[in-house]
C-alpha positions as a Markdown table, in Angstrom:
| # | Residue | x | y | z |
|---|---|---|---|---|
| 1 | Met | 166.6 | 105.4 | 44.0 |
| 2 | Pro | 168.7 | 108.0 | 45.7 |
| 3 | Asp | 170.8 | 106.9 | 48.7 |
| 4 | Trp | 169.5 | 109.6 | 51.0 |
| 5 | Leu | 165.8 | 108.5 | 50.5 |
| 6 | Ile | 166.1 | 105.1 | 52.3 |
| 7 | Pro | 167.4 | 106.6 | 55.6 |
| 8 | Val | 164.5 | 109.2 | 55.4 |
| 9 | Val | 161.7 | 106.8 | 54.4 |
| 10 | Ile | 162.5 | 104.1 | 57.0 |
| 11 | Pro | 162.2 | 106.4 | 60.0 |
| 12 | Val | 159.1 | 108.1 | 58.6 |
| 13 | Ala | 157.5 | 104.7 | 58.0 |
| 14 | Val | 158.4 | 103.6 | 61.5 |
| 15 | Ala | 157.0 | 106.9 | 62.9 |
| 16 | Ile | 153.8 | 106.4 | 60.9 |
| 17 | Ile | 153.4 | 102.8 | 62.1 |
| 18 | Ala | 154.1 | 103.8 | 65.7 |
| 19 | Ala | 151.7 | 106.8 | 65.4 |
| 20 | Ser | 149.0 | 104.5 | 63.9 |
| 21 | Gly | 149.6 | 102.0 | 66.7 |
| 22 | Ala | 149.3 | 104.7 | 69.3 |
| 23 | Trp | 146.2 | 106.0 | 67.6 |
| 24 | Ala | 144.7 | 102.5 | 67.5 |
| 25 | Thr | 145.5 | 102.1 | 71.2 |
| 26 | Thr | 144.0 | 105.5 | 72.0 |
| 27 | Phe | 140.9 | 104.7 | 69.9 |
| 28 | Val | 140.3 | 101.4 | 71.6 |
| 29 | Ser | 140.8 | 102.8 | 75.0 |
| 30 | Met | 138.4 | 105.7 | 74.2 |
| 31 | Arg | 135.8 | 103.2 | 73.0 |
| 32 | Arg | 136.3 | 101.2 | 76.1 |
| 33 | Gly | 136.0 | 104.3 | 78.2 |
| 34 | Ala | 132.9 | 105.4 | 76.4 |
| 35 | Ser | 131.5 | 101.9 | 76.9 |
| 36 | Asp | 132.4 | 102.0 | 80.6 |
| 37 | Ala | 130.8 | 105.4 | 80.9 |
| 38 | Arg | 127.7 | 104.1 | 79.1 |
| 39 | Asn | 127.6 | 101.1 | 81.4 |
| 40 | Thr | 128.0 | 103.3 | 84.4 |
| 41 | Leu | 125.2 | 105.5 | 83.3 |
| 42 | Ile | 123.0 | 102.5 | 82.7 |
| 43 | Asp | 123.8 | 101.1 | 86.1 |
| 44 | Gln | 123.0 | 104.5 | 87.7 |
| 45 | Leu | 119.7 | 104.7 | 85.9 |
| 46 | Gln | 118.8 | 101.2 | 86.9 |
| 47 | Glu | 119.6 | 102.0 | 90.6 |
| 48 | Glu | 117.5 | 105.2 | 90.4 |
| 49 | Arg | 114.6 | 103.2 | 88.8 |
| 50 | Asn | 114.9 | 100.5 | 91.5 |
| 51 | His | 114.9 | 103.2 | 94.2 |
| 52 | Ser | 111.9 | 104.9 | 92.6 |
| 53 | Asp | 110.1 | 101.6 | 92.4 |
| 54 | Glu | 110.7 | 101.0 | 96.1 |
| 55 | Gln | 109.4 | 104.5 | 96.9 |
| 56 | Arg | 106.2 | 103.9 | 94.8 |
| 57 | Lys | 105.7 | 100.5 | 96.5 |
| 58 | Leu | 105.9 | 102.1 | 99.9 |
| 59 | Glu | 103.6 | 104.9 | 98.9 |
| 60 | Arg | 101.1 | 102.4 | 97.5 |
| 61 | Glu | 101.2 | 100.3 | 100.7 |
| 62 | Ala | 100.7 | 103.5 | 102.8 |
| 63 | Phe | 97.8 | 104.5 | 100.6 |
| 64 | Ala | 96.3 | 101.0 | 100.8 |
| 65 | Thr | 96.5 | 101.2 | 104.6 |
| 66 | Glu | 94.9 | 104.6 | 104.6 |
| 67 | Leu | 92.1 | 103.4 | 102.3 |
| 68 | Thr | 91.5 | 100.3 | 104.6 |
| 69 | Ala | 91.2 | 102.6 | 107.6 |
| 70 | Glu | 88.8 | 104.9 | 105.8 |
| 71 | Arg | 86.7 | 101.9 | 104.6 |
| 72 | Glu | 86.5 | 100.6 | 108.2 |
| 73 | Gln | 85.5 | 104.1 | 109.4 |
| 74 | Ile | 82.8 | 104.4 | 106.7 |
| 75 | Ala | 81.5 | 100.9 | 107.5 |
| 76 | Ala | 81.3 | 101.8 | 111.2 |
| 77 | Glu | 79.4 | 105.0 | 110.3 |
| 78 | Arg | 77.0 | 103.1 | 108.1 |
| 79 | Arg | 76.3 | 100.6 | 110.9 |
| 80 | Glu | 75.7 | 103.5 | 113.3 |
| 81 | Asn | 73.4 | 105.2 | 110.8 |
| 82 | Arg | 71.6 | 101.9 | 110.1 |
| 83 | Glu | 71.1 | 101.4 | 113.9 |
| 84 | Met | 69.9 | 104.9 | 114.3 |
| 85 | Val | 67.3 | 104.4 | 111.4 |
| 86 | Asp | 66.2 | 101.2 | 113.0 |
| 87 | Arg | 65.7 | 102.9 | 116.4 |
| 88 | Phe | 63.8 | 105.7 | 114.7 |
| 89 | Met | 61.6 | 103.3 | 112.8 |
| 90 | Ser | 60.9 | 101.2 | 115.9 |
| 91 | Asp | 60.0 | 104.4 | 117.8 |
| 92 | Lys | 57.9 | 105.5 | 114.9 |
| 93 | Ala | 56.0 | 102.2 | 114.9 |
| 94 | Ala | 55.6 | 102.4 | 118.7 |
| 95 | Ser | 54.3 | 106.0 | 118.4 |
| 96 | Arg | 51.8 | 105.0 | 115.7 |
| 97 | Glu | 50.7 | 102.1 | 117.9 |
| 98 | Tyr | 50.2 | 104.4 | 120.9 |
| 99 | Val | 48.4 | 107.0 | 118.8 |
| 100 | Asn | 46.0 | 104.2 | 117.6 |
| 101 | Arg | 45.4 | 103.1 | 121.2 |
| 102 | Leu | 44.7 | 106.6 | 122.2 |
| 103 | Lys | 42.3 | 107.1 | 119.3 |
| 104 | Asp | 40.6 | 103.9 | 120.2 |
| 105 | His | 40.4 | 104.9 | 123.8 |
| 106 | Ile | 38.8 | 108.3 | 122.8 |
| 107 | Trp | 36.4 | 106.8 | 120.3 |
| 108 | Gln | 35.2 | 104.2 | 122.8 |
| 109 | Arg | 34.7 | 107.1 | 125.3 |
| 110 | His | 36.8 | 105.5 | 128.0 |
| 111 | Asp | 37.6 | 107.6 | 131.1 |
| 112 | Pro | 41.1 | 108.8 | 131.9 |
| 113 | Pro | 43.9 | 107.7 | 132.4 |
| 114 | Pro | 45.0 | 106.9 | 128.9 |
| 115 | Pro | 46.4 | 103.5 | 128.0 |
| 116 | Glu | 50.0 | 102.7 | 128.8 |
| 117 | Pro | 52.4 | 103.4 | 126.0 |
| 118 | Pro | 53.9 | 100.4 | 124.2 |
| 119 | Val | 57.5 | 99.1 | 124.8 |
| 120 | Gly | 60.0 | 101.1 | 122.8 |
| 121 | Tyr | 57.8 | 104.3 | 122.8 |
| 122 | Ile | 59.9 | 107.4 | 123.5 |
| 123 | Pro | 57.7 | 110.3 | 124.7 |
């Protein structure tokens, strides 16, 4: 082997080993950086999802409160309507009773004044 080859090969080999060590260090740090970036992205997405979940929970609670208020209002309207129908039906029954009394008064040829209207009759 020529004498000049050894002084050239040793520094080249050292340079190659040093370059490969630097490359390995850079590669590992890049992988670690990519892993850190991925973890940061995952953490950010989880935080956004948690925030979105909280927002949806608040919206559902507000919607449930609104529905409860509407249901109570509808129930009150139904009670009011039912009471109105009951009053109407009792007035109708009282009117029929009064009409029957008047018919009976007329058919029996009684003199005026007509009979008194029943309780609950609305003229």
